[in-house]
MDTraj code that builds the backbone (N, CA, C; nanometers):
import mdtraj as md
import numpy as np

residues = "MET GLN LYS LYS ASP LEU ARG LEU MET VAL GLN ILE ALA LEU LEU ALA ALA ILE MET LEU VAL MET SER VAL THR PRO LEU GLY TYR ILE PRO LEU PRO PHE MET LYS ALA THR ILE MET HIS ILE PRO VAL ILE VAL GLY ALA CYS LEU LEU GLY PRO LYS ILE GLY ALA GLY LEU GLY ALA LEU PHE GLY LEU THR SER ILE VAL ILE ASN THR VAL THR PRO ASN ILE THR SER PHE VAL PHE THR PRO PHE TYR SER PHE ASN ASP GLN PHE SER GLY GLY PHE ALA SER ILE ILE VAL ALA MET VAL PRO ARG ILE LEU ILE GLY VAL ILE ALA GLY TYR VAL PHE ILE LEU PHE LYS LYS ILE THR LYS ASN ASP THR ILE SER LEU MET LEU ALA GLY VAL ALA GLY ALA MET THR ASN THR ILE GLY VAL MET GLY LEU ILE TYR ILE LEU PHE GLY GLU GLN TYR ALA ILE ALA GLY GLY LYS ASP PRO GLN LEU LEU LEU GLY VAL ILE LEU GLY VAL ILE GLY THR ASN GLY VAL VAL GLU ALA ILE ILE ALA ALA ILE LEU THR ALA ALA VAL CYS LYS ALA VAL MET THR ALA PHE ASN GLY LYS PHE ILE THR ASN LYS ALA".split()
xyz = np.array([
    [0.0809, -0.1190, 0.0012],
    [0.0010, -0.0006, 0.0003],
    [0.0833, 0.1269, -0.0013],
    [0.1993, 0.1237, 0.0798],
    [0.2859, 0.2371, 0.0847],
    [0.3533, 0.2660, -0.0523],
    [0.3909, 0.1555, -0.1136],
    [0.4469, 0.1662, -0.2486],
    [0.3490, 0.2269, -0.3512],
    [0.2230, 0.1790, -0.3417],
    [0.1243, 0.2260, -0.4349],
    [0.0973, 0.3755, -0.4093],
    [0.0903, 0.4174, -0.2811],
    [0.0702, 0.5541, -0.2493],
    [0.1888, 0.6407, -0.2966],
    [0.3075, 0.5899, -0.2809],
    [0.4220, 0.6691, -0.3217],
    [0.4227, 0.6791, -0.4751],
    [0.3871, 0.5694, -0.5429],
    [0.3824, 0.5749, -0.6902],
    [0.2783, 0.6723, -0.7400],
    [0.1656, 0.6763, -0.6692],
    [0.0590, 0.7707, -0.7068],
    [0.1050, 0.9166, -0.6874],
    [0.1771, 0.9421, -0.5798],
    [0.2281, 1.0814, -0.5556],
    [0.3238, 1.1162, -0.6660],
    [0.4102, 1.0228, -0.7051],
    [0.5075, 1.0520, -0.8072],
    [0.4420, 1.0771, -0.9409],
    [0.3339, 1.0026, -0.9701],
    [0.2666, 1.0243, -1.0962],
    [0.1919, 1.1548, -1.1016],
    [0.1339, 1.1937, -0.9883],
    [0.0672, 1.3232, -0.9790],
    [0.1661, 1.4359, -0.9938],
    [0.2805, 1.4246, -0.9284],
    [0.3873, 1.5236, -0.9372],
    [0.4385, 1.5356, -1.0731],
    [0.4558, 1.4244, -1.1479],
    [0.5030, 1.4282, -1.2852],
    [0.4076, 1.5039, -1.3740],
    [0.2786, 1.4758, -1.3653],
    [0.1745, 1.5440, -1.4465],
    [0.1736, 1.6935, -1.4123],
    [0.1802, 1.7241, -1.2849],
    [0.1759, 1.8655, -1.2415],
    [0.2995, 1.9387, -1.2929],
    [0.4158, 1.8690, -1.2853],
    [0.5364, 1.9359, -1.3363],
    [0.5299, 1.9630, -1.4894],
    [0.4763, 1.8716, -1.5623],
    [0.4515, 1.8910, -1.7065],
    [0.3636, 2.0140, -1.7304],
    [0.2576, 2.0192, -1.6505],
    [0.1628, 2.1371, -1.6680],
    [0.2357, 2.2726, -1.6371],
    [0.3130, 2.2694, -1.5304],
    [0.3828, 2.3915, -1.4935],
    [0.4831, 2.4367, -1.5935],
    [0.5498, 2.3367, -1.6567],
    [0.6453, 2.3677, -1.7633],
    [0.5720, 2.4195, -1.8843],
    [0.4613, 2.3599, -1.9195],
    [0.3797, 2.4039, -2.0334],
    [0.3271, 2.5447, -2.0102],
    [0.2869, 2.5780, -1.8849],
    [0.2268, 2.7056, -1.8557],
    [0.3215, 2.8265, -1.8791],
    [0.4535, 2.8036, -1.8670],
    [0.5439, 2.9141, -1.8869],
    [0.6083, 2.9117, -2.0310],
    [0.5593, 2.8296, -2.1195],
    [0.6021, 2.8247, -2.2581],
    [0.4873, 2.8505, -2.3510],
    [0.5065, 2.8910, -2.4717],
    [0.3954, 2.9130, -2.5681],
    [0.3192, 2.7835, -2.5936],
    [0.3731, 2.6677, -2.5588],
    [0.3012, 2.5401, -2.5765],
    [0.1795, 2.5373, -2.4927],
    [0.1860, 2.5885, -2.3711],
    [0.0738, 2.5840, -2.2850],
    [-0.0297, 2.6937, -2.3104],
    [0.0133, 2.8152, -2.3219],
    [-0.0761, 2.9289, -2.3472],
    [-0.0230, 3.0007, -2.4757],
    [-0.0974, 2.9912, -2.5832],
    [-0.0551, 3.0424, -2.7091],
    [-0.1166, 3.1835, -2.7197],
    [-0.0271, 3.2879, -2.7224],
    [-0.0804, 3.4270, -2.7271],
    [-0.1459, 3.4654, -2.8587],
    [-0.2693, 3.5130, -2.8495],
    [-0.3364, 3.5641, -2.9668],
    [-0.3799, 3.7051, -2.9354],
    [-0.4072, 3.7871, -3.0374],
    [-0.4427, 3.9269, -3.0095],
    [-0.5653, 3.9446, -2.9167],
    [-0.6626, 3.8580, -2.9287],
    [-0.7875, 3.8732, -2.8571],
    [-0.7966, 3.7861, -2.7291],
    [-0.7194, 3.6728, -2.7262],
    [-0.7283, 3.5822, -2.6155],
    [-0.6062, 3.4938, -2.6211],
    [-0.5944, 3.3988, -2.5219],
    [-0.4871, 3.3038, -2.5222],
    [-0.5442, 3.1609, -2.5504],
    [-0.4990, 3.1003, -2.6554],
    [-0.5400, 2.9656, -2.6855],
    [-0.4555, 2.8703, -2.5908],
    [-0.5037, 2.7527, -2.5671],
    [-0.4345, 2.6654, -2.4739],
    [-0.4595, 2.5147, -2.5016],
    [-0.3562, 2.4343, -2.4728],
    [-0.3733, 2.2903, -2.4746],
    [-0.3512, 2.2367, -2.3291],
    [-0.3593, 2.3220, -2.2281],
    [-0.3373, 2.2811, -2.0939],
    [-0.4382, 2.1755, -2.0410],
    [-0.5470, 2.1671, -2.1189],
    [-0.6498, 2.0678, -2.0775],
    [-0.6069, 1.9251, -2.1037],
    [-0.5100, 1.9040, -2.1946],
    [-0.4747, 1.7687, -2.2351],
    [-0.4120, 1.6924, -2.1167],
    [-0.3140, 1.7463, -2.0466],
    [-0.2637, 1.6736, -1.9236],
    [-0.3719, 1.6506, -1.8180],
    [-0.4659, 1.7412, -1.8080],
    [-0.5744, 1.7198, -1.7090],
    [-0.6579, 1.5987, -1.7522],
    [-0.6896, 1.5876, -1.8772],
    [-0.7730, 1.4776, -1.9285],
    [-0.6931, 1.3475, -1.9117],
    [-0.5646, 1.3528, -1.9479],
    [-0.4806, 1.2289, -1.9386],
    [-0.4744, 1.1825, -1.7870],
    [-0.4525, 1.2811, -1.7040],
    [-0.4477, 1.2452, -1.5595],
    [-0.5795, 1.1916, -1.5067],
    [-0.6917, 1.2420, -1.5547],
    [-0.8184, 1.1993, -1.5117],
    [-0.8454, 1.0577, -1.5567],
    [-0.7989, 1.0287, -1.6767],
    [-0.8222, 0.8925, -1.7302],
    [-0.7319, 0.7833, -1.6608],
    [-0.6006, 0.8280, -1.6376],
    [-0.5096, 0.7335, -1.5785],
    [-0.5213, 0.7220, -1.4270],
    [-0.5570, 0.8307, -1.3609],
    [-0.5528, 0.8363, -1.2135],
    [-0.6888, 0.8560, -1.1526],
    [-0.7890, 0.8807, -1.2305],
    [-0.9265, 0.8985, -1.1789],
    [-0.9775, 1.0376, -1.1714],
    [-1.1067, 1.0613, -1.1553],
    [-1.1710, 1.1927, -1.1591],
    [-1.1232, 1.2839, -1.0465],
    [-1.0974, 1.2320, -0.9248],
    [-1.0529, 1.3166, -0.8144],
    [-0.9143, 1.3791, -0.8488],
    [-0.8252, 1.2975, -0.8973],
    [-0.6967, 1.3528, -0.9326],
    [-0.7067, 1.4458, -1.0497],
    [-0.7973, 1.4110, -1.1406],
    [-0.8223, 1.4963, -1.2575],
    [-0.8756, 1.6337, -1.2122],
    [-0.9632, 1.6348, -1.1118],
    [-1.0112, 1.7629, -1.0601],
    [-0.9013, 1.8468, -1.0004],
    [-0.8101, 1.7849, -0.9294],
    [-0.6962, 1.8532, -0.8747],
    [-0.6075, 1.9122, -0.9805],
    [-0.5785, 1.8318, -1.0855],
    [-0.5015, 1.8838, -1.1983],
    [-0.5717, 2.0030, -1.2714],
    [-0.7050, 1.9847, -1.2759],
    [-0.7865, 2.0939, -1.3339],
    [-0.7717, 2.2231, -1.2550],
    [-0.7695, 2.2049, -1.1236],
    [-0.7555, 2.3204, -1.0386],
    [-0.6186, 2.3891, -1.0567],
    [-0.5171, 2.3023, -1.0811],
    [-0.3826, 2.3622, -1.1168],
    [-0.3873, 2.4348, -1.2474],
    [-0.4582, 2.3807, -1.3469],
    [-0.4787, 2.4508, -1.4735],
    [-0.5407, 2.5823, -1.4514],
    [-0.6447, 2.5879, -1.3704],
    [-0.7129, 2.7191, -1.3423],
    [-0.6216, 2.8184, -1.2754],
    [-0.5365, 2.7711, -1.1786],
    [-0.4491, 2.8601, -1.1111],
    [-0.3446, 2.9222, -1.2088],
    [-0.2899, 2.8333, -1.2957],
    [-0.1888, 2.8850, -1.3951],
    [-0.2582, 2.9820, -1.4875],
    [-0.3825, 2.9631, -1.5175],
    [-0.4562, 3.0576, -1.6084],
    [-0.4621, 3.1941, -1.5399],
    [-0.4917, 3.1924, -1.4095],
    [-0.5011, 3.3216, -1.3396],
    [-0.3616, 3.3885, -1.3343],
    [-0.2604, 3.3127, -1.3124],
    [-0.1252, 3.3699, -1.3030],
    [-0.0781, 3.4234, -1.4380],
    [-0.0957, 3.3429, -1.5395],
    [-0.0479, 3.3849, -1.6735],
    [-0.1223, 3.5081, -1.7285],
    [-0.2545, 3.5138, -1.7051],
    [-0.3345, 3.6308, -1.7465],
    [-0.3067, 3.7489, -1.6547],
    [-0.2467, 3.7350, -1.5391],
    [-0.2080, 3.8462, -1.4538],
    [-0.0722, 3.9015, -1.5000],
    [0.0205, 3.8060, -1.5250],
    [0.1622, 3.8479, -1.5587],
    [0.1743, 3.8942, -1.7005],
    [0.1089, 3.8245, -1.7926],
    [0.1205, 3.8618, -1.9354],
    [-0.0206, 3.8784, -1.9930],
    [-0.0909, 3.9848, -1.9490],
    [-0.2309, 4.0049, -1.9883],
    [-0.2463, 4.0533, -2.1351],
    [-0.3653, 4.0222, -2.1858],
    [-0.4102, 4.0898, -2.3115],
    [-0.5397, 4.1560, -2.2867],
    [-0.6033, 4.2080, -2.3855],
    [-0.7158, 4.2969, -2.3639],
    [-0.8340, 4.2300, -2.2916],
    [-0.8491, 4.0995, -2.3022],
    [-0.9604, 4.0277, -2.2389],
    [-0.9238, 3.9475, -2.1185],
    [-0.7970, 3.9665, -2.0674],
    [-0.7458, 3.8848, -1.9525],
    [-0.8288, 3.9051, -1.8316],
    [-0.8929, 4.0158, -1.8185],
    [-0.9685, 4.0415, -1.6971],
    [-1.0790, 3.9380, -1.6696],
    [-1.1197, 3.8609, -1.7689],
    [-1.2261, 3.7600, -1.7467],
    [-1.1615, 3.6348, -1.6790],
    [-1.0291, 3.6247, -1.6734],
    [-0.9612, 3.5144, -1.6111],
    [-0.8898, 3.5467, -1.4834],
    [-0.8749, 3.6726, -1.4530],
    [-0.7942, 3.7067, -1.3284],
    [-0.8559, 3.8293, -1.2626],
    [-0.8663, 3.8251, -1.1302],
    [-0.9187, 3.9388, -1.0615],
    [-0.8087, 4.0479, -1.0361],
    [-0.6858, 4.0196, -1.0751],
    [-0.5736, 4.1066, -1.0508],
    [-0.5302, 4.1927, -1.1677],
    [-0.6156, 4.1955, -1.2707],
    [-0.5875, 4.2764, -1.3894],
    [-0.7089, 4.3506, -1.4328],
    [-0.6919, 4.4804, -1.4579],
    [-0.7973, 4.5667, -1.5117],
    [-0.7450, 4.6440, -1.6274],
    [-0.8102, 4.6344, -1.7422],
    [-0.7724, 4.7098, -1.8589],
    [-0.8021, 4.8552, -1.8365],
    [-0.9168, 4.8855, -1.7775],
    [-0.9581, 5.0178, -1.7271],
    [-1.0717, 4.9973, -1.6331],
    [-1.1340, 5.1001, -1.5897],
    [-1.2482, 5.0887, -1.4906],
    [-1.3639, 5.0057, -1.5521],
    [-1.3768, 5.0085, -1.6822],
    [-1.4912, 4.9364, -1.7452],
    [-1.4583, 4.7936, -1.7654],
    [-1.3338, 4.7570, -1.7874],
    [-1.2955, 4.6161, -1.8046],
    [-1.2042, 4.5732, -1.6924],
    [-1.2627, 4.5266, -1.5878],
    [-1.1888, 4.4849, -1.4677],
    [-1.2326, 4.3481, -1.4210],
    [-1.1323, 4.2764, -1.3647],
    [-1.1649, 4.1446, -1.3170],
    [-1.2154, 4.1490, -1.1710],
    [-1.2633, 4.0387, -1.1248],
    [-1.3163, 4.0245, -0.9889],
    [-1.3358, 3.8790, -0.9485],
    [-1.4260, 3.8529, -0.8537],
    [-1.4494, 3.7163, -0.8098],
    [-1.4985, 3.6291, -0.9250],
    [-1.5779, 3.6917, -1.0136],
    [-1.6281, 3.6224, -1.1310],
    [-1.5195, 3.5697, -1.2197],
    [-1.4081, 3.6381, -1.2251],
    [-1.2926, 3.5945, -1.2999],
    [-1.2370, 3.4596, -1.2518],
    [-1.2388, 3.4441, -1.1139],
    [-1.1901, 3.3183, -1.0591],
    [-1.2839, 3.2076, -1.0921],
    [-1.4146, 3.2356, -1.0999],
    [-1.5138, 3.1287, -1.1360],
    [-1.4820, 3.0855, -1.2779],
    [-1.4632, 3.1783, -1.3724],
    [-1.4345, 3.1427, -1.5095],
    [-1.3085, 3.0637, -1.5199],
    [-1.2030, 3.1054, -1.4529],
    [-1.0733, 3.0403, -1.4637],
    [-1.0697, 2.8983, -1.3964],
    [-1.1448, 2.8817, -1.2869],
    [-1.1332, 2.7588, -1.2058],
    [-1.2385, 2.6553, -1.2341],
    [-1.3627, 2.6955, -1.2326],
    [-1.4741, 2.5952, -1.2361],
    [-1.4736, 2.5071, -1.3547],
    [-1.4670, 2.5609, -1.4757],
    [-1.4647, 2.4691, -1.5931],
    [-1.3407, 2.3771, -1.5996],
    [-1.2309, 2.4279, -1.5468],
    [-1.1080, 2.3507, -1.5471],
    [-1.1130, 2.2330, -1.4522],
    [-1.1664, 2.2566, -1.3369],
    [-1.1899, 2.1477, -1.2394],
    [-1.2854, 2.0423, -1.2988],
    [-1.3888, 2.0900, -1.3636],
    [-1.4904, 1.9966, -1.4228],
    [-1.4300, 1.9162, -1.5379],
    [-1.3237, 1.9690, -1.6028],
    [-1.2587, 1.8864, -1.7121],
    [-1.2194, 1.7496, -1.6514],
    [-1.1502, 1.7545, -1.5421],
    [-1.0970, 1.6340, -1.4805],
    [-1.2125, 1.5357, -1.4353],
    [-1.3147, 1.6020, -1.3732],
    [-1.4229, 1.5234, -1.3222],
    [-1.4999, 1.4529, -1.4317],
    [-1.5374, 1.5276, -1.5361],
    [-1.6187, 1.4765, -1.6439],
    [-1.5392, 1.3763, -1.7324],
    [-1.4146, 1.4142, -1.7640],
    [-1.3342, 1.3204, -1.8479],
    [-1.3077, 1.1906, -1.7752],
    [-1.2803, 1.1990, -1.6416],
    [-1.2527, 1.0764, -1.5701],
    [-1.3734, 0.9844, -1.5616],
    [-1.4926, 1.0378, -1.5357],
    [-1.6099, 0.9526, -1.5276],
    [-1.6550, 0.9020, -1.6657],
    [-1.6381, 0.9860, -1.7704],
    [-1.6717, 0.9400, -1.9013],
    [-1.5828, 0.8196, -1.9359],
    [-1.4547, 0.8231, -1.9038],
    [-1.3603, 0.7105, -1.9297],
    [-1.4072, 0.5886, -1.8589],
    [-1.4358, 0.6042, -1.7300],
    [-1.4777, 0.4884, -1.6483],
    [-1.6133, 0.4283, -1.6998],
    [-1.7069, 0.5150, -1.7355],
    [-1.8370, 0.4719, -1.7802],
    [-1.8251, 0.3964, -1.9125],
    [-1.7598, 0.4519, -2.0049],
    [-1.7494, 0.3923, -2.1387],
    [-1.6561, 0.2736, -2.1437],
    [-1.5615, 0.2694, -2.0503],
    [-1.4777, 0.1425, -2.0481],
    [-1.5622, 0.0265, -2.0011],
    [-1.6546, 0.0527, -1.9097],
    [-1.7462, -0.0542, -1.8675],
    [-1.8477, -0.0959, -1.9768],
    [-1.8838, 0.0028, -2.0595],
    [-1.9856, -0.0252, -2.1650],
    [-1.9181, -0.0914, -2.2841],
    [-1.8048, -0.0347, -2.3252],
    [-1.7465, -0.0797, -2.4539],
    [-1.6354, -0.1850, -2.4359],
    [-1.5796, -0.1892, -2.3163],
    [-1.4672, -0.2788, -2.2869],
    [-1.3459, -0.2460, -2.3762],
    [-1.3415, -0.1238, -2.4257],
    [-1.2381, -0.0828, -2.5240],
    [-1.1663, 0.0413, -2.4709],
    [-1.0431, 0.0343, -2.4333],
    [-0.9680, 0.1479, -2.3778],
    [-0.9605, 0.2614, -2.4801],
    [-0.9319, 0.2341, -2.6060],
    [-0.9091, 0.3400, -2.7037],
    [-1.0317, 0.4262, -2.7239],
    [-1.1455, 0.3554, -2.7436],
    [-1.2687, 0.4300, -2.7631],
    [-1.3065, 0.5124, -2.6392],
    [-1.2850, 0.4513, -2.5239],
    [-1.3216, 0.5204, -2.4025],
    [-1.2311, 0.6404, -2.3786],
    [-1.1026, 0.6294, -2.4109],
    [-1.0070, 0.7379, -2.3950],
    [-1.0387, 0.8534, -2.4901],
    [-1.0758, 0.8181, -2.6161],
    [-1.1188, 0.9180, -2.7142],
    [-1.2420, 0.9947, -2.6730],
    [-1.3424, 0.9247, -2.6219],
    [-1.4619, 0.9906, -2.5772],
    [-1.4330, 1.0789, -2.4548],
    [-1.3439, 1.0334, -2.3709],
    [-1.3070, 1.1136, -2.2508],
    [-1.2348, 1.2442, -2.3043],
    [-1.1513, 1.2310, -2.4022],
    [-1.0823, 1.3485, -2.4619],
    [-1.1806, 1.4487, -2.5171],
    [-1.2757, 1.4013, -2.5877],
    [-1.3839, 1.4885, -2.6453],
    [-1.4585, 1.5572, -2.5303],
    [-1.5000, 1.4787, -2.4310],
    [-1.5799, 1.5294, -2.3227],
    [-1.5033, 1.6373, -2.2404],
    [-1.3739, 1.6080, -2.2154],
    [-1.2994, 1.7019, -2.1430],
    [-1.2707, 1.8334, -2.2152],
    [-1.2430, 1.8207, -2.3496],
    [-1.2144, 1.9456, -2.4267],
    [-1.3419, 2.0271, -2.4389],
    [-1.4599, 1.9622, -2.4623],
    [-1.5822, 2.0366, -2.4790],
    [-1.6254, 2.1006, -2.3444],
    [-1.5942, 2.0292, -2.2324],
    [-1.6224, 2.0905, -2.1044],
    [-1.5496, 2.2202, -2.0840],
    [-1.4240, 2.2225, -2.1268],
    [-1.3368, 2.3388, -2.1164],
    [-1.3963, 2.4543, -2.2053],
    [-1.4188, 2.4207, -2.3309],
    [-1.4686, 2.5241, -2.4294],
    [-1.6042, 2.5791, -2.3860],
    [-1.7032, 2.4862, -2.3663],
    [-1.8362, 2.5279, -2.3356],
    [-1.8407, 2.5981, -2.2012],
    [-1.7707, 2.5401, -2.1023],
    [-1.7722, 2.6017, -1.9672],
    [-1.7142, 2.7414, -1.9626],
    [-1.5972, 2.7573, -2.0244],
    [-1.5315, 2.8846, -2.0247],
    [-1.6108, 2.9905, -2.1034],
    [-1.6466, 2.9584, -2.2260],
    [-1.7174, 3.0551, -2.3079],
    [-1.8594, 3.0832, -2.2531],
    [-1.9242, 2.9786, -2.1975],
    [-2.0548, 2.9965, -2.1390],
    [-2.0510, 3.0857, -2.0176],
    [-1.9545, 3.0740, -1.9289],
    [-1.9403, 3.1558, -1.8118],
    [-1.9000, 3.2999, -1.8454],
    [-1.8137, 3.3107, -1.9477],
    [-1.7833, 3.4449, -1.9944],
    [-1.9046, 3.5219, -2.0428],
    [-1.9891, 3.4531, -2.1138],
    [-2.1152, 3.5099, -2.1717],
    [-2.2075, 3.5500, -2.0526],
    [-2.2183, 3.4614, -1.9548],
    [-2.3118, 3.4887, -1.8424],
    [-2.2554, 3.5975, -1.7496],
    [-2.1297, 3.5870, -1.7155],
    [-2.0705, 3.6742, -1.6091],
    [-2.0118, 3.8112, -1.6734],
    [-1.9642, 3.8046, -1.7959],
    [-1.8944, 3.9242, -1.8502],
    [-1.9449, 3.9745, -1.9859],
    [-2.0562, 3.9116, -2.0336],
    [-2.1068, 3.9339, -2.1658],
    [-2.0721, 4.0619, -2.2313],
    [-2.1313, 4.1719, -2.1892],
    [-2.1154, 4.3031, -2.2573],
    [-1.9684, 4.3507, -2.2488],
    [-1.9077, 4.3373, -2.1287],
    [-1.7676, 4.3798, -2.1143],
    [-1.6771, 4.3086, -2.2145],
    [-1.6962, 4.1748, -2.2206],
    [-1.6107, 4.0910, -2.3006],
    [-1.6279, 4.1277, -2.4531],
    [-1.7516, 4.1522, -2.4978],
    [-1.7781, 4.1876, -2.6290],
    [-1.7147, 4.3183, -2.6680],
    [-1.7321, 4.4216, -2.5807],
    [-1.6800, 4.5574, -2.6127],
    [-1.5309, 4.5546, -2.6116],
    [-1.4684, 4.4798, -2.5189],
    [-1.3201, 4.4773, -2.5151],
    [-1.2671, 4.4107, -2.6378],
    [-1.3367, 4.3164, -2.6934],
    [-1.2897, 4.2471, -2.8136],
    [-1.3365, 4.3171, -2.9408],
    [-1.4034, 4.4315, -2.9281],
    [-1.4462, 4.5010, -3.0500],
    [-1.5706, 4.4394, -3.1170],
    [-1.6516, 4.3635, -3.0366],
    [-1.7671, 4.2979, -3.0933],
    [-1.8940, 4.3677, -3.0484],
    [-1.9986, 4.3547, -3.1257],
    [-2.1312, 4.4057, -3.0914],
    [-2.1897, 4.3140, -2.9825],
    [-2.2137, 4.3675, -2.8637],
    [-2.2705, 4.2860, -2.7556],
    [-2.3933, 4.2038, -2.7969],
    [-2.4791, 4.2620, -2.8863],
    [-2.5973, 4.1840, -2.9283],
    [-2.5622, 4.0664, -3.0180],
    [-2.4381, 4.0667, -3.0697],
    [-2.3981, 3.9483, -3.1565],
    [-2.3078, 3.8527, -3.0769],
    [-2.2839, 3.8847, -2.9484],
    [-2.1913, 3.8003, -2.8713],
    [-2.2282, 3.6533, -2.8637],
    [-2.3568, 3.6261, -2.8440],
    [-2.3947, 3.4831, -2.8346],
    [-2.3626, 3.4062, -2.9593],
    [-2.3885, 3.4696, -3.0750],
    [-2.3523, 3.4048, -3.2006],
    [-2.2022, 3.3863, -3.2153],
    [-2.1220, 3.4806, -3.1696],
    [-1.9797, 3.4688, -3.1689],
    [-1.9305, 3.3522, -3.0881],
    [-1.9883, 3.3413, -2.9645],
    [-1.9495, 3.2350, -2.8731],
    [-1.9907, 3.0965, -2.9267],
    [-2.1117, 3.0941, -2.9811],
    [-2.1541, 2.9588, -3.0377],
    [-2.0689, 2.9248, -3.1651],
    [-2.0210, 3.0274, -3.2361],
    [-1.9310, 3.0037, -3.3443],
    [-1.8012, 2.9439, -3.2929],
    [-1.7479, 3.0024, -3.1815],
    [-1.6210, 2.9517, -3.1243],
    [-1.6396, 2.8057, -3.0852],
    [-1.7480, 2.7782, -3.0150],
    [-1.7703, 2.6390, -2.9661],
    [-1.7874, 2.5455, -3.0856],
    [-1.8540, 2.5937, -3.1914],
    [-1.8784, 2.5040, -3.3067],
    [-1.7612, 2.4819, -3.3985],
    [-1.6636, 2.5737, -3.3901],
    [-1.5493, 2.5610, -3.4792],
    [-1.4209, 2.5241, -3.3980],
    [-1.3703, 2.6226, -3.3160],
    [-1.2532, 2.5887, -3.2341],
    [-1.2792, 2.4745, -3.1382],
    [-1.3983, 2.4710, -3.0805],
    [-1.4310, 2.3692, -2.9804],
    [-1.4220, 2.2348, -3.0442],
    [-1.4783, 2.2143, -3.1646],
    [-1.4805, 2.0896, -3.2298],
    [-1.3383, 2.0462, -3.2678],
    [-1.2631, 2.1369, -3.3174],
    [-1.1207, 2.1065, -3.3527],
    [-1.0441, 2.0598, -3.2297],
    [-1.0579, 2.1352, -3.1218],
    [-0.9875, 2.1027, -2.9950],
    [-1.0334, 1.9698, -2.9428],
    [-1.1611, 1.9381, -2.9606],
    [-1.2147, 1.8083, -2.9091],
    [-1.1542, 1.6912, -2.9891],
    [-1.1407, 1.7122, -3.1223],
    [-1.0773, 1.6048, -3.2073],
    [-0.9286, 1.5886, -3.1680],
    [-0.8606, 1.6955, -3.1512],
    [-0.7119, 1.6882, -3.1125],
    [-0.7048, 1.6182, -2.9751],
    [-0.7956, 1.6594, -2.8803],
    [-0.7908, 1.5987, -2.7494],
    [-0.8141, 1.4529, -2.7530],
    [-0.9078, 1.4100, -2.8329],
    [-0.9443, 1.2685, -2.8439],
    [-0.8232, 1.1888, -2.8921],
    [-0.7518, 1.2368, -2.9960],
    [-0.6371, 1.1719, -3.0517],
    [-0.5203, 1.1619, -2.9524],
    [-0.4932, 1.2787, -2.8929],
    [-0.3817, 1.2868, -2.8009],
    [-0.4087, 1.2103, -2.6731],
    [-0.5264, 1.2158, -2.6210],
    [-0.5560, 1.1413, -2.5006],
    [-0.5409, 0.9914, -2.5174],
    [-0.5963, 0.9415, -2.6286],
    [-0.5802, 0.8017, -2.6556],
    [-0.4373, 0.7609, -2.6810],
    [-0.3620, 0.8402, -2.7512],
    [-0.2255, 0.8043, -2.7890],
    [-0.1381, 0.8106, -2.6603],
    [-0.1462, 0.9178, -2.5805],
    [-0.0630, 0.9322, -2.4670],
    [-0.0982, 0.8269, -2.3580],
    [-0.2265, 0.8098, -2.3295],
    [-0.2661, 0.7153, -2.2260],
    [-0.2295, 0.5709, -2.2662],
    [-0.2502, 0.5348, -2.3853],
    [-0.2159, 0.4016, -2.4303],
    [-0.0649, 0.3786, -2.4233],
    [0.0137, 0.4775, -2.4585],
    [0.1580, 0.4715, -2.4491],
    [0.2031, 0.4580, -2.2989],
    [0.1399, 0.5387, -2.2156],
    [0.1798, 0.5310, -2.0736],
    [0.1419, 0.3980, -2.0147],
    [0.0203, 0.3483, -2.0426],
    [-0.0239, 0.2145, -1.9917],
    [0.0725, 0.1042, -2.0357],
    [0.1143, 0.1139, -2.1586],
    [0.2111, 0.0107, -2.2132],
    [0.3461, 0.0253, -2.1464],
    [0.3953, 0.1514, -2.1382],
    [0.5313, 0.1722, -2.0807],
    [0.5402, 0.1333, -1.9341],
    [0.4334, 0.1553, -1.8612],
    [0.4302, 0.1239, -1.7178],
    [0.3844, -0.0181, -1.6875],
    [0.3531, -0.0912, -1.7960],
    [0.3156, -0.2349, -1.7849],
    [0.2059, -0.2572, -1.6828],
    [0.1034, -0.1679, -1.6803],
    [-0.0136, -0.1858, -1.6009],
    [0.0104, -0.1338, -1.4559],
    [0.1286, -0.0706, -1.4285],
    [0.1579, -0.0269, -1.2926],
    [0.1058, 0.1112, -1.2658],
    [0.0591, 0.1807, -1.3752],
    [0.0051, 0.3134, -1.3576],
    [-0.1311, 0.2934, -1.2938],
    [-0.1666, 0.3623, -1.1852],
    [-0.2924, 0.3419, -1.1188],
    [-0.4045, 0.4007, -1.2028],
    [-0.5027, 0.3232, -1.2329],
    [-0.6118, 0.3720, -1.3196],
    [-0.7504, 0.3462, -1.2602],
    [-0.8458, 0.4244, -1.3131],
    [-0.9880, 0.4046, -1.2805],
    [-1.0177, 0.4214, -1.1296],
    [-0.9553, 0.5157, -1.0696],
    [-0.9836, 0.5436, -0.9234],
    [-1.0846, 0.6552, -0.9105],
    [-1.2106, 0.6176, -0.8986],
    [-1.3179, 0.7172, -0.8859],
    [-1.3166, 0.7858, -0.7480],
])
top = md.Topology()
chain = top.add_chain()
for i, resn in enumerate(residues, 1):
    res = top.add_residue(resn, chain, resSeq=i)
    for name in ("N", "CA", "C"):
        top.add_atom(name, md.element.get_by_symbol(name[0]), res)
traj = md.Trajectory(xyz[None], top)
């Protein structure tokens, strides 16, 4: 039991270290004029599938914290929706709602991806299919959760800051979900299946999996 606990701690630390390295490189947060694109959700999904939803939620929380830090240290015009510590001006300022946007969807990535993997592994008995579905679920949780909360909590501010008509914001957000979100989901499905299968093979079954 002690060896298993130690192995679990090492595995969590490894995934967390990967996320921290990614967060300080363009690989983790890709700077764009209007926002920051990210693939930080991939390690969260991988961790949720390999180590379970609870660990996935913890890794998702780390994702959210790095989002707050990066948007505080290297802000762009819409960073106020992700951090309470940055204000573009009095009209565009972050607050407690920014923490909700940055943290809640990212924590849910790990929870939803982990349980989707467990559920579909029981149904399909196929790791690859289950991992791909978990990747899709995790990526869409991030996209829909973040964009949905931005619309609810910052709608008009976010639209004006980005030079958009507030009345057209819902259409813009649905467009992002339907285009970028779908592409990110496909990429997440492929990478989640590839990485998790490789890790399972490399560790010869010693990686702790399916811990709800």
